[in-house]
C-alpha positions, 0 to 999 in steps of 0.5 A, spaced: 191 917 312 193 915 319 191 908 318 195 908 311 201 911 315 201 905 320 200 900 315 206 902 311 210 903 317 209 896 320 210 893 313 217 897 313 218 894 320 217 887 318 222 888 312 227 890 317 226 887 323 232 884 327 232 876 326 232 875 334 225 877 334 223 871 330 228 866 333 229 868 340 225 865 346 228 868 352 231 875 352 236 879 357 233 881 364 238 887 364 234 890 359 227 888 361 223 892 366 217 887 368 213 893 371 213 896 364 212 889 360 210 891 353 209 899 354 216 900 355 217 897 348 211 900 345 213 907 348 220 907 344 217 904 338 212 910 338 218 914 337 221 911 331 214 911 328 213 918 329 220 919 326 218 914 320 225 910 323 225 903 321 232 902 321 234 895 323 239 898 328 234 902 331 229 897 332 235 892 335 236 897 340 229 897 343 228 895 350 226 888 351 218 887 351 217 881 355 223 876 358 220 870 355 216 869 348 210 865 352 208 872 355 209 876 349 214 879 344 216 884 339 212 882 334 206 880 338 206 887 341 207 890 334 201 886 332 197 889 338 199 896 337 197 896 329 190 893 330 189 898 336 191 904 332 187 902 326 181 901 330 181 907 336 183 902 342 189 903 346 195 897 345 193 894 352 186 893 350 188 888 344 191 881 347 193 876 342 193 868 344 196 862 341 190 859 344 183 860 341 180 858 348 184 861 353 182 868 352 174 866 353 177 862 360 181 868 362 174 872 362 170 867 365 175 866 371 175 874 373 167 873 373 167 867 377 172 871 382 167 877 382 161 873 382 159 877 375 154 874 370 157 872 363 154 871 356 158 868 350 155 870 344 157 867 337 154 868 330 158 862 326 161 856 329 165 855 336 171 852 336 170 844 335 174 843 342 170 848 346 166 844 351 161 848 355 159 842 360 166 840 361 168 848 362 162 849 367 163 842 371 171 842 371 173 849 371 167 852 375 166 857 370 158 860 369 156 863 363 150 862 358 152 860 351 147 864 345 148 863 338 146 870 334 144 872 327 148 878 327 153 882 332 149 888 330 143 886 334 147 884 341 143 888 346 145 891 353 146 885 358 147 886 366 154 882 366 159 881 361 158 880 353 163 876 350 162 876 342 166 870 338 167 870 331 171 866 326 175 871 322 180 870 316 180 878 315 185 880 321 183 888 321 175 887 321 172 889 328 164 889 329 162 896 332 157 895 338 158 898 344 154 892 348 160 888 346 165 888 352 170 883 349 171 881 342 175 874 341 177 873 334 179 866 332 184 866 326 185 859 323 191 856 326 194 862 328 190 863 335 186 868 337 186 876 338 182 879 344 179 886 344 177 889 351 172 894 349 170 900 353 174 903 359 169 900 364 173 893 362 180 896 363 180 893 370 180 886 366 186 887 362 191 885 368 188 879 369 187 877 362 195 878 361 196 873 367 192 868 364 196 868 358 202 868 362 201 862 366 196 858 363 197 858 355 202 862 351 202 869 347 201 868 339 208 865 337 212 870 333 212 866 327 204 866 327 204 874 329 208 875 322 203 871 318 198 875 321 202 882 320 203 880 313 196 879 312 194 886 315 199 890 312 198 887 305 190 887 306 189 879 304 186 874 308 190 869 313 193 864 309 193 857 312 201 855 312 203 848 309 206 844 314 208 837 315 205 837 322 203 830 322 210 827 320 213 831 325 208 830 330 209 822 329 217 823 329 216 827 336 212 822 340 216 817 338 223 820 340 220 822 347 218 815 348 225 813 346 228 818 351 223 816 356 223 809 356 216 809 356 210 806 351 204 810 352 203 816 348 206 822 350 202 829 349 206 836 347 203 842 349 205 850 347 209 851 353 211 847 359 206 851 363 201 849 358 202 842 359 202 843 367 195 846 366 192 840 362 195 836 368 192 839 373 185 840 370 186 833 367 187 830 374 181 835 377 176 832 372 179 825 373 178 826 381 171 828 380 169 822 376 173 817 380 173 820 387 166 824 388 166 828 394 173 828 396 177 834 397 183 835 392 190 837 395 196 839 390 202 838 394 207 843 391 214 846 394 213 853 396 220 855 393 219 851 386 219 855 379 214 861 380 210 859 374 208 852 377 207 855 384 203 861 382 199 856 377 197 851 382 195 857 387 191 860 381 187 853 380 185 852 387 183 859 388 177 858 383 175 851 386 172 850 393 174 843 393 182 844 391 187 846 396 195 847 395 199 844 400 206 846 401 212 841 400 219 843 403 224 840 399 230 844 399 236 846 404 235 843 411 228 840 409 228 833 406 223 831 400 222 824 402 221 826 410 216 832 408 212 827 403 211 822 409 208 828 413 204 831 408 201 824 405 200 822 412 196 828 413 192 828 407 190 820 408 187 822 415 183 827 411 181 822 406 183 827 401 186 826 394 194 827 393 197 830 387 204 832 388 208 836 383 216 836 384 222 838 381 228 833 380 233 835 381 230 841 385 230 848 383 235 852 384 238 848 389 239 842 384 238 837 390 236 829 388 232 825 394 234 818 395 230 815 390 229 808 393 226 812 399 222 816 395 219 810 392 217 807 398 214 814 401 210 814 394 208 806 395 206 806 402 199 804 403 196 809 408 189 809 412 184 814 413 181 817 420 176 812 419 181 806 417 179 805 410 185 805 405 187 812 403 187 814 395 194 813 393 198 819 390 200 821 383 207 823 383 208 829 377 215 830 376 218 836 373 224 833 370 226 840 366 233 840 369 234 832 367 230 830 361 234 825 359 233 821 366 228 815 365 224 815 371 217 811 368 219 806 364 218 798 365 223 797 371 225 804 373 224 807 380 217 810 378 214 805 374 210 801 380 206 807 382 202 812 379 207 817 376 207 822 370 213 826 368 213 833 364 219 837 361 219 845 359 221 844 351 224 851 351 230 848 355 234 842 352 228 839 348 229 844 343 235 848 345 232 854 346 228 855 339 221 854 342 217 854 348 213 847 347 213 842 353 211 835 353 208 830 358 209 822 359 206 817 363 207 810 366 203 804 365 199 806 371 196 812 369 193 811 362 186 813 364 189 820 367 193 821 361 186 821 357 184 826 361 190 830 360 189 830 353 182 832 353 184 838 357 190 840 353 185 840 347 180 843 350 184 849 352 187 849 345 194 848 348 197 843 343 204 845 340 204 849 334 206 846 327 213 850 327 214 847 334 213 840 332 218 841 327 223 844 331 222 839 336 223 833 331 230 836 329 232 838 336 230 832 340 235 827 336 241 831 339 238 832 346 242 827 350 249 828 347 248 836 348 246 834 355 252 830 356 257 836 353 253 841 357 254 837 364 262 836 362 263 844 362 259 845 368 262 840 372 269 843 370 267 850 371 264 848 378 271 845 380 274 851 378 270 855 382 271 851 388 278 851 387 278 859 386 273 861 391 273 855 396 269 859 401 263 859 396 257 855 397 255 851 391 249 847 390 250 842 384 250 834 384 255 830 386 259 825 382 255 819 385 249 822 382 252 824 376 254 817 375 247 815 376 245 819 370 243 826 373 247 830 369 244 837 369 248 843 367 245 848 372 248 850 379 247 855 384 252 859 387 252 862 394 257 867 394 261 868 401 259 875 405 261 879 410 258 884 415 256 885 423 248 883 422 244 878 418 241 884 414 248 887 413 251 880 410 245 879 406 245 886 403 253 885 401 251 878 398 246 880 394 250 886 391 256 881 390 251 877 386 250 883 381 257 885 381 259 878 378 253 877 373 255 884 371 262 883 370 260 876 366 255 879 361 260 885 360 266 881 359 263 876 355 257 879 351 257 874 346 256 868 350 254 870 358 247 873 358 243 875 364 237 871 363 233 865 365 234 861 360 237 853 360 239 848 355 241 853 350 245 851 344 250 856 346 253 861 351 252 861 359 246 864 362 246 867 369 240 869 373 238 870 381 231 866 382 228 871 387 228 876 382 226 872 376 224 865 376 221 865 383 217 872 381 211 870 384 214 866 390 212 868 397 218 873 399 220 868 405 221 862 400 225 866 395 233 864 393 237 870 393 243 866 390 246 866 383 243 861 378 248 859 372 246 855 366 252 852 361 251 850 354 255 845 350 258 850 346 261 856 350 268 859 351 269 856 358 277 858 359 274 865 358 269 864 363 274 861 368 279 867 367 273 873 368 271 869 374 278 869 377 279 876 376 272 877 380 275 873 385 281 877 385 277 884 387 273 881 392 
């Protein structure tokens, strides 16, 4: 009876759910508690379930499940809740992935760090892109791979037992206490991982973190397909799509936008792409620079996902290390590069540099000619031999319209790669897909990145390709229009509150094509001690943001978003995008992102009102 009620209620929820559950990529931070991700949403969802309340308005008032759909969202939470309740698990023991490989890698990572044995058992076929040899050699993971006749015959094992099955029946789970982790592969949707037994609950947080950093949750559209199959007692239907047509269009558009000729790669998110870049470079190094240590050079205050992922990769591999690259404020990126690259050359190591241009959140652009010279300089090892030249990995999410890599461009003569998060301008906030392009010097490296994007099953989904094919043609015009609004708002703030410190590109840089639509705002402060001044400034940040989202609720959002089609988005990097960054490197300033379509005059009026009451 309980199972019937769960399925009946879930079906009613799907018929009445807010459309935002399917379409939004980011949600408001002011109604989101990161420490209660998923649980707060499900706690209140459970209350509605017990009341048999599936009213659209009630569903729309549920708290945010996750602030970003890469991490999870209402539909992934409900799918996991329904499967858990149907089979006697806790909702946190069921975790959906957009990838079929990532859940396996998540368990292998935990067991590597715990020095624990793993056996991977399967009775049908493994995904064709699962390559055990590469996973052992490049990722450093250890496991035994065994084909079994039946899951019922699986015996107790001194370590972790993963059982993988290919399934069209979303509701079926094999019952065997000797299986620690069930991983169900579901056609084009992704996979569902089930943590079996309380003795394995300690894995849940680490598995969630892999989903957060190296891949994505099963997408809302795919979760909807899975939920419909679950509630209608049908097998999962393969959706018809024009993926090949859309993919060809997207790859052509990306090459045109970037002025490059090599084939781009498109992943399920910016971090999915970045993970493929990192693992591809490690694989390339193992083949071409045997025995040399690998150094990933990363700004300590850059986007928290970049910082965290780089350190997570290094934690698993003895020959990989993260080196800090100070780039903002009093630090000059070019001078820091010289210092770091000279040291790496002396150590006869391999330098891979990940950097944002413009930087985030200070929106600074280095002297590009000097950057080129620093990257092109031939350096010597301590023994006098020529050092390995760097690969520059450029995150140009803030300015994806700038052509860095094409023939004759500033980064065309050294090994360079560029990538962007597609949830920003490329898709206008409609999907999470990200992409990477390379110049003519990195074809062999791009092949390795392609290999690892495929191995991790992190390529963009059919719907993501469709969205990008529709949104990319207008991207450069949207960037131009959003910059125009941003420049006007920045000029207004400078006139209205001249004591404020604003980080934004100069008119000269804008003339060179650097036209971001995000700026950071350091509000004036007061107090007798540095602590008092910092406390006052932080409170003032929140006061401004709260006023904006209260006075202009249809446009101003407390959100990490950027490059959206409409509205204005406010955040404090230290408490959002820099969540995993070391405390001393965090930026407690306001970051503001404007769109091409917003009521700029209203925003000016509200800001003027704020200034009048300081």
